[in-house]
N, C-alpha and C positions, 0 to 999 in steps of 0.2 A: 451483625457485628462488623465493625469497620476493619478493613484489611488494607494493605498497601497496594495490591494489584488485583484487579478482576480480569480474568482471561475470558473473552467472549468466544464461544465456539458453537455457532449454529451448525446442525448436521441434518442431512436427509439421506436415508438408506446408505449409511456409512459403515456397515458392520465389518467390511473387509479390512479397513485401515484404522478404525477408531481406537482400538486397543493400543496400537503403537503410539498414536498421538497422545492419548491420555497418560500412558506410562512415561512418555518423555517429559510431560509437565509434572507429574507426581514425583519424579526423581530429580527435580531441579535442585541446584545448590542453594537457591533462595526459596524460603518456605512461606513467607507471609503473603499468601495469595488465595484466591478462590477461582474456581472454574464454573462459569455460568454456561451450562450446556443446554442449548435449546434444540430439542428434537422437533423438526418441522414436519410432523405427521408422517414419520417413516412407516413403511409397511413391510420391512424386513426384520432382522433380529436386533436392530439398533436399540429399540426401547429396553429389551432385556439386558443388553450390554451396558447401557447407561445406568439402569437400576443396580446392576451388580457393582459397578464402580462407586456409585453414590452410597451404597450400603457399606462399602469397605473404607471409604475415605470421606470425611465430612467436608473437605474442601471442594468436592464435586457437588454443585447445586443444580439438580435437573429441573428443567421446565419442558413442557410439551405443548405444542400448538394443536388445537383441536382439528384444524385443517391446514393445508399448505398455505403459508404466508409468503414464502420466498426469502431470500437471503437478507435483503435490506430491512424488511420489517422485523425479521427475527433478530437481527443485530440491534435494532432500536429497542426491542423488548428486553434484550439482555442488558443493554446499556442503562435502561431505566431501573433495572433490578440491581444494579451494581452498587457496592458500598465502598469503593476504593478511591484512592487518590489518583492512581494511574490505571488506564485501560490497556490491556494487551490483547492481541489477536492470535489465534492459531486455527487454521482450518483442520477439519477432522481427518484429513488424509495426509497432513504434514507432520513433521517430527522436529521438536525443539532440541537444540543442543543443551547439554546440562547447565551451562552457565548463561544461557540466553537472558533470562529474566534478571539475574543479578547484574549483568553488565549494563542493561538498559536502565534499571532502577538507579544504579550508581550515577549514570550520566544525567538522568533527569533531576536527581536530587542536587547534583553539583552545579547544574545550569538552570536556574529558575526561569530564564527567558525561553528555554526550550519547551515547546508545546507538543513536539512530535519527534520520535526517533524510530529508526529501523536498523536492520542489520543486512549483511550479505546473505546469500543463499547458495546452497548446492542443489542443483536440479537432480532429481532422481526419477526413475521410471516406475511403472506399476509394481515391479518386483523389488524396488528399493535400491536398485543399482545406480550409482552416481553417473551422471552424464556430462555435467558442466558446472564449473564454479563461477559465481559472481560475488567476489569477496571484497572489492574495493569500496572504501568509504566515501562519503560526500560531506564536506564541511558545509555550514549553513549557507554560504553564498552560492556554492555549487548546487546544493539541494534546492534552493529557491529558484535558481535559473532553470534547472532540469524540469521543475514543475510546470514550466511554460509549455512543455510539449507532451509530457507524460508523467505518470506517477514515479517519483524517485525511488520508491521502495516497493517490495512485494507486500501485499496486504497482511499476509500471515506473519510478517516480522514486526508489525507496527506496535508501538507503545505510545500513548498520548494522554494528555491531562483530561480527566473526566469532566472537570468544571468547565473547561473551554468548550468541549464537544457539546455538553448539555446546553450551554449558553447559546450555541449556534443552532440548536434544534436537532442535534445528532445527524445521522445519515439521512440524506435527502431521498425520500421514498419514491420520487419521480424516476430515480435511476435504479433499474433492476440489476445493472452491471456497472462497473467503474464507480460505484458509490464511495469507495475508499478515496479515489483520486479527487473526487469533488469535495469531500470533507477535508482532505489535506490542503487543497487550494484555499478553502475558507479559513482554516486554522492558521495558515501562514500569514494572515493579516493580523494575527494576535501574538506572534512570536516566531521563533526559529524552528527549523527542522534539521535533522542530521541523520546520516546513515553511518553507523559505526562500522569500522573496518573489521573484516573477518566474518565468517559464516555463523549465523545464529539459528538458522532453520534449514532443514532438508525439505525442499519444496517439491512435492510430487506432481509430475506431469503425466496425465493419462487421459484416455478418451472419455471418461465420465466426469472430469473436472468441469467446474463452471466455465472456465476460460475456453475449454475445448467445445463444450456444448453450445455456448452463446458467443462465439468469436466475432461474428459479423456485427451483432448488436453491441458488443463491448467496444469494438474499434470505432463505431459511430459515436458512442457515448464519450470516448476519450477525445475524439476530434472536437466534439461540441464543447466539452469542458475546457480543453486547452485553448481554443479560440476565445471563449468567453473570458478566460483568465487573463489573456493578453489585453482584450478590449477593456477590461475593468480596471486596468492600471494606467492612469493618464500619462505617467512619465514614459511609458512605452509607446506613446503616440508616434507613429512613423508614417502617417499618410495613408490614404485609402488604397493606393496601388500596392504598397508593401503589405497592408493587412490582407488584401485579396491574395497576394502571392503566398502569405503565410498560411492562409486557409487551404490553398492548393497544396502547399508542402505537407500539411498535416494529412490531407486526403491521400497523398501519394506514399506516405511513409509505409503503409502496409499493403500497397497495391503492387502492380508489376513494374513500378518505377515511373520515371518521367523522361521527357525528351531532354537531351543533353543541354540545348540552349536554355530551356526553361529551368533546368537544374542549376545552372550558373546564376540565374536570377534568384533562385531560392537561397543560395549561399550568401549572396549580397544582402538579402533581406534579413537572414539570421544574424549576420554581422552587424547590421544596423540595430537590431534588437539587443545584441550583446553589448554594443557601445553605450546605448541608452541605459541599460541595466547597470553597467559598471559605473557610469557617471552618477546615477541616482543613489547608488549604495556606497559611493566613494571607495571603491575597491582599491586595494594596493596593486602594484604591478604584478606580483605573483598571483593574486586572486583574479586579475584581469586575464592573465595567461591561462588560468584554470577554465574560465568561461569560454575563451577562444578554443581551448582543447575540446570542450564539450561540443561546440558547434562543429568542429572538424570531425569528431567521432560520429555525430549525426550524419554529416555529409558522406563520410566514408561508408557508413552502413547502408545508405540509400542512394548511392551514386548509380546512374544508369550505365556506366561503363566500367 
């Protein structure tokens, strides 16, 4: 049966947090959705928990992998099983705010050229205590520019058009991590992305999360995707020296920093990219200022002094 939204939720040994995640979806202000819950061969109490929710609410569609397939393949299995116009994501250890789906559906329906949206997040710890808010929005020009260096949104906040994702082959299974960032970069060739202002998801950070368990692998994948993204867009051609510097900037972002002299060259390279981006997209003065502000924020976060 067709629904408006399919929420993809692959899980593995998620008995501790899964109930809170599912309750947050089943109590949404928007009701026209299904949850495609893929149990990736859990060996804890997750299968029983999934079965109990599926028995109580037909919106929960349980699937189980006979053996561990990993996140990316599980996402693609769920994507192929979906019946919706829009695909949403929520990790099994995160919590959706009650109006999260309603806000994003409204935006996607009102903006036909939008292929992707996200929201802000509140970071919470393993006990559910809030630690930090990231609630600022990103308009399409800022979203697109941010994607040159990293994913503009947390995966668990994403909503995207199913038709576009399937046309692109879904998530690239060569990426065990950062598969969301790769898909966003490819989708942005077919429309706009936006991060809606305000918190839509409580994003749990703990030592068992995918990001924590595979941090090194994830950072390498992000650097690879970001550099490939810049290389694939001819209007950003800025010469081999600048491309080399950009690659080194990406490598330094999550390292112990860079030498002050080299960092100044990084800033120059980023501004070259910003100007090329602004020219190509014919940005207004205010939009150009937004892009420069993003560059300045990157530099402030990763300055060696």
